[in-house]
C-alpha positions in Angstrom: 85.4 -102.5 -17.0 86.7 -101.8 -13.5 90.1 -103.4 -13.9 90.7 -101.5 -17.2 90.0 -98.2 -15.3 92.7 -98.9 -12.6 95.4 -96.8 -14.4 93.0 -93.8 -14.7 92.1 -94.2 -11.0 95.8 -94.2 -10.1 96.4 -91.0 -12.1 93.4 -89.4 -10.5 94.6 -90.4 -7.0 98.0 -88.9 -7.7 96.5 -85.6 -8.8 94.2 -85.5 -5.7 97.2 -86.3 -3.4 99.2 -83.5 -4.9 96.4 -81.0 -4.4 95.9 -82.2 -0.8 99.7 -81.9 -0.1 99.5 -78.3 -1.2 96.5 -77.5 0.8 98.0 -79.1 3.9 100.7 -76.4 4.0 100.3 -73.4 6.3 98.7 -70.4 4.7 97.0 -72.3 1.8 93.6 -72.2 3.5 91.6 -69.1 4.5 90.1 -68.6 7.9 86.5 -67.4 7.9 85.3 -64.7 10.2 82.6 -67.0 11.5 82.7 -70.6 12.8 82.4 -73.1 10.0 80.8 -76.5 10.3 81.3 -78.7 7.1 79.1 -81.6 6.1 80.5 -83.7 3.3 81.4 -87.2 2.1 84.2 -89.1 0.5 82.2 -90.6 -2.4 79.9 -89.5 -5.2 76.2 -90.4 -5.0 73.8 -90.0 -2.2 74.9 -90.5 1.4 71.9 -88.8 3.0 73.6 -85.5 3.3 70.6 -83.2 2.9 68.7 -84.5 6.0 71.8 -84.0 8.1 72.3 -80.4 6.8 68.7 -79.6 7.5 68.8 -81.1 11.0 71.9 -79.2 11.9 70.5 -75.9 10.5 67.3 -76.4 12.5 69.1 -77.4 15.7 71.7 -74.6 15.6 69.0 -72.1 14.8 67.0 -73.1 17.9 70.2 -72.6 19.9 70.2 -69.0 18.8 72.6 -69.1 15.9 71.9 -67.2 12.7 72.8 -70.0 10.3 74.0 -69.6 6.7 74.2 -72.6 4.5 77.0 -72.0 1.9 76.7 -74.4 -1.0 77.8 -74.9 -4.6 74.3 -75.1 -6.0 74.8 -78.1 -8.2 72.4 -78.0 -11.2 72.0 -74.3 -11.1 73.7 -71.6 -13.2 75.0 -69.3 -10.6 78.6 -70.3 -11.3 81.3 -68.9 -9.0 78.8 -66.6 -7.2 78.4 -65.8 -4.4 74.6 -65.4 -4.8 72.2 -64.9 -1.9 69.6 -67.6 -2.6 67.6 -67.0 0.6 67.6 -64.2 3.2 65.7 -66.5 5.6 62.3 -65.9 4.1 62.2 -68.4 1.3 64.0 -68.9 -2.0 64.9 -65.8 -3.9 65.4 -67.6 -7.2 64.2 -70.6 -9.1 65.8 -74.1 -8.8 67.2 -73.7 -12.3 69.2 -70.7 -11.0 70.3 -71.9 -7.6 70.0 -75.7 -7.8 67.4 -78.0 -6.5 68.9 -78.8 -3.1 69.5 -75.1 -2.1 66.0 -74.3 -3.3 64.5 -77.0 -1.1 66.6 -75.9 1.9 65.6 -72.3 1.4 61.9 -73.3 1.1 61.9 -75.4 4.3 64.3 -73.6 6.6 62.8 -70.2 7.7 65.4 -67.9 9.3 68.3 -69.7 7.6 70.4 -67.9 4.9 71.4 -69.8 1.8 74.4 -68.6 -0.2 75.2 -70.4 -3.6 78.4 -70.4 -5.6 81.5 -72.5 -6.2 83.7 -69.9 -4.5 83.0 -70.9 -0.9 85.4 -68.3 0.7 83.5 -65.5 -1.0 80.2 -67.2 -0.1 81.2 -67.3 3.6 82.1 -63.6 3.4 78.7 -62.7 1.9 77.0 -64.7 4.7 78.9 -62.8 7.3 78.0 -59.5 5.7 74.4 -60.5 5.7 74.4 -61.1 9.5 75.1 -64.8 9.8 76.7 -66.0 13.0 77.7 -69.4 11.8 78.5 -71.1 8.4 77.2 -74.5 7.5 79.3 -75.7 4.6 77.3 -78.0 2.4 79.2 -80.8 0.7 82.4 -79.2 1.9 84.9 -82.0 2.6 86.8 -81.6 -0.7 86.5 -77.7 -0.8 89.5 -77.1 1.4 90.3 -73.5 0.6 88.0 -72.5 3.4 89.1 -73.5 6.9 86.5 -75.3 9.0 86.1 -75.8 12.7 84.3 -79.1 12.5 84.6 -81.4 9.5 81.8 -83.9 9.5 82.0 -86.8 7.0 79.0 -89.0 6.2 79.6 -92.7 5.4 76.7 -94.7 3.9 76.2 -98.0 5.7 74.8 -99.6 2.6 77.9 -98.8 0.6 81.0 -99.7 2.8 83.8 -97.2 2.0 86.6 -99.8 2.5 85.2 -101.9 -0.5 85.2 -98.9 -2.8 87.8 -97.6 -5.3 88.8 -94.2 -6.6 87.1 -92.5 -9.5 86.6 -93.6 -12.2 87.1 -97.1 -11.1 84.8 -96.6 -8.1 82.9 -93.8 -6.4 85.7 -92.4 -4.1 86.6 -88.7 -4.6 89.8 -89.1 -2.5 92.0 -91.9 -1.2 90.9 -93.4 2.1 93.8 -91.6 3.9 91.8 -88.3 3.4 89.4 -89.5 6.1 92.1 -88.7 8.7 91.2 -85.0 8.2 87.7 -85.5 9.5 86.7 -84.4 13.0 83.5 -86.5 13.2 81.9 -89.3 11.2 78.2 -90.1 10.8 77.3 -93.6 9.6 74.1 -92.9 7.7 71.1 -95.1 7.0 71.6 -97.1 10.2 71.5 -96.4 13.9 72.7 -99.9 14.8 75.7 -100.1 17.1 77.0 -103.0 15.2 77.2 -101.0 12.0 78.8 -98.1 13.8 81.4 -100.4 15.3 82.2 -102.0 12.0 82.9 -98.6 10.4 84.9 -97.5 13.4 87.1 -100.6 13.1 87.9 -99.8 9.4 88.4 -96.1 10.2 90.9 -96.8 12.9 92.8 -99.2 10.6 93.6 -96.3 8.2 94.5 -94.0 11.0 91.3 -91.9 11.4 90.8 -90.9 15.0 87.6 -88.9 15.0 84.5 -90.0 16.9 81.9 -92.1 15.0 78.2 -91.6 15.3 75.3 -93.5 13.6 72.1 -92.0 12.2 69.1 -93.4 10.4 67.0 -91.6 7.8 63.4 -92.1 8.6 60.2 -91.3 6.6 58.4 -88.4 8.2 55.2 -88.5 6.3 53.7 -87.7 2.9 53.1 -84.1 1.8 51.4 -82.5 -1.2 53.0 -79.8 -3.3 51.7 -77.2 -0.9 53.5 -78.9 2.0 50.3 -80.1 3.6 50.6 -83.6 5.2 48.5 -86.3 3.5 47.7 -90.0 4.3 50.1 -92.6 2.9 49.0 -93.8 -0.6 47.9 -97.4 -1.1 49.4 -97.7 -4.6 52.1 -95.5 -6.1 53.9 -94.7 -9.3 57.2 -93.5 -7.9 60.0 -91.5 -9.6 63.2 -89.8 -8.4 66.5 -88.4 -9.6 68.7 -88.7 -6.5 72.0 -90.3 -5.7 70.5 -93.4 -4.1 67.2 -94.1 -5.8 66.9 -97.7 -4.4 66.6 -96.3 -0.9 63.6 -94.2 -1.8 61.8 -97.2 -3.3 62.7 -99.3 -0.2 61.3 -96.5 2.1 58.0 -96.5 0.3 57.7 -100.3 0.4 58.6 -100.3 4.1 55.6 -98.0 4.7 53.3 -100.5 3.0 53.0 -98.7 -0.3 52.5 -100.9 -3.3 55.0 -99.5 -5.8 53.4 -100.5 -9.1 56.2 -98.9 -11.2 59.4 -97.2 -10.2 61.2 -94.7 -12.5 64.8 -94.0 -11.3 66.2 -90.9 -13.2 69.7 -89.5 -13.3 70.9 -87.7 -10.2 69.6 -84.0 -10.4 67.9 -84.8 -13.7 65.4 -82.0 -14.8 61.8 -83.2 -15.0 60.0 -81.7 -17.9 56.3 -81.0 -18.1 56.0 -83.7 -20.8 57.6 -86.3 -18.6 55.5 -85.3 -15.6 52.3 -85.5 -17.6 53.3 -89.0 -18.9 53.9 -90.1 -15.3 50.6 -88.7 -14.1 48.8 -90.5 -17.0 50.5 -93.7 -16.0 49.5 -93.2 -12.4 45.9 -92.6 -13.4 45.8 -95.7 -15.5 47.0 -97.8 -12.6 44.7 -96.1 -10.1 47.8 -95.1 -8.2 49.3 -91.9 -6.7 52.3 -90.2 -8.2 55.0 -90.0 -5.5 58.5 -88.5 -5.6 61.1 -86.9 -3.3 61.4 -83.3 -2.0 64.4 -82.7 -4.1 62.5 -83.8 -7.2 59.6 -81.5 -6.3 62.1 -78.7 -6.4 63.2 -79.7 -10.0 59.5 -79.8 -11.1 59.2 -76.2 -10.1 56.0 -74.3 -11.0 54.9 -76.4 -14.0 53.0 -79.1 -12.1 49.7 -77.7 -13.6 47.6 -79.2 -10.8 48.9 -82.7 -11.3 48.3 -84.7 -8.1 51.6 -85.4 -6.5 52.9 -86.4 -3.1 56.4 -86.3 -1.7 57.9 -88.4 1.0 59.7 -86.3 3.6 62.8 -87.8 5.3 64.0 -86.9 8.8 67.1 -87.7 10.8 67.3 -89.9 13.9 70.6 -89.5 15.7 70.7 -91.3 19.1 74.1 -89.7 20.0 73.0 -86.3 19.0 74.0 -84.6 22.3 77.6 -85.9 22.0 77.9 -84.5 18.5 76.3 -81.2 19.4 78.7 -80.9 22.4 81.6 -81.4 20.0 80.2 -78.7 17.7 79.5 -76.3 20.6 83.1 -76.7 21.9 84.5 -75.9 18.4 82.3 -72.9 18.0 83.4 -71.5 21.4 87.1 -72.1 20.6 86.7 -70.2 17.3 85.0 -67.2 19.0 87.6 -67.1 21.8 90.4 -67.0 19.1 88.6 -64.2 17.3 88.4 -61.9 20.4 
């Protein structure tokens, strides 16, 4: 089917290019009152964005910033917003209202504000009014109405961007030339220098000049629904509804877990009580543990009814973190000097 979709991809690319040409003009983008750090990607599907956003929020908070994550809230019903999903003391609404990823971030990032809504400019204004000192724009690369000081783009090492195509023929949201806008790249799911160098070679070939970092997403342990760490299960029935389900299965197997059955769901798919009970019954029949991701736990919500369930937590390993943080610190300082 891919060759048949080429005309639609060409039309899509023309529309995206026209929009980008308009937004490239002076005055088309709005400057926020606060420094804005954007984390996004060029493609649909999972690139390991959430661990990067969480790591940045934790790191910048430790450095004294009052961080506000401004996000669309995919899967929720907030709409344009803006809606304060967390004042830094946990989620203020259910995942069905604010989306699973914002709910998870709100639940695991004490002290961090979370603002949800498709209107990012208004979301940034609400964050500033609520006392934030810095905006972390989640999935922000294509949301160009809000000016940003650092534009971080994630590139999945397991899915080389130079082999991909525009939607609907492939997974690319924009033509490759859009990568020239980025101010930093992180090659995710690998901290190997060879992978970073290969990506850098292809980025330079299309004219992108930003520095390239490499990061790996590493398992950080198993936790129950109350966030209490547990021993790794020996056997598991695993399920997830994320952008890259194969990576979740591979992580479990790399930890020595015997995955008896794996159930990949649609990205952001709601997990009903009936489905959860069926999965739990299957796990019991196999003398296995039911295992999922943190994002899926958010979608399960409050109807687990005591069903035994573990989540695999993922953390970020970024060997060149100091270089990236220095770049971010410099951009924050420049923004504040301009605002004086």
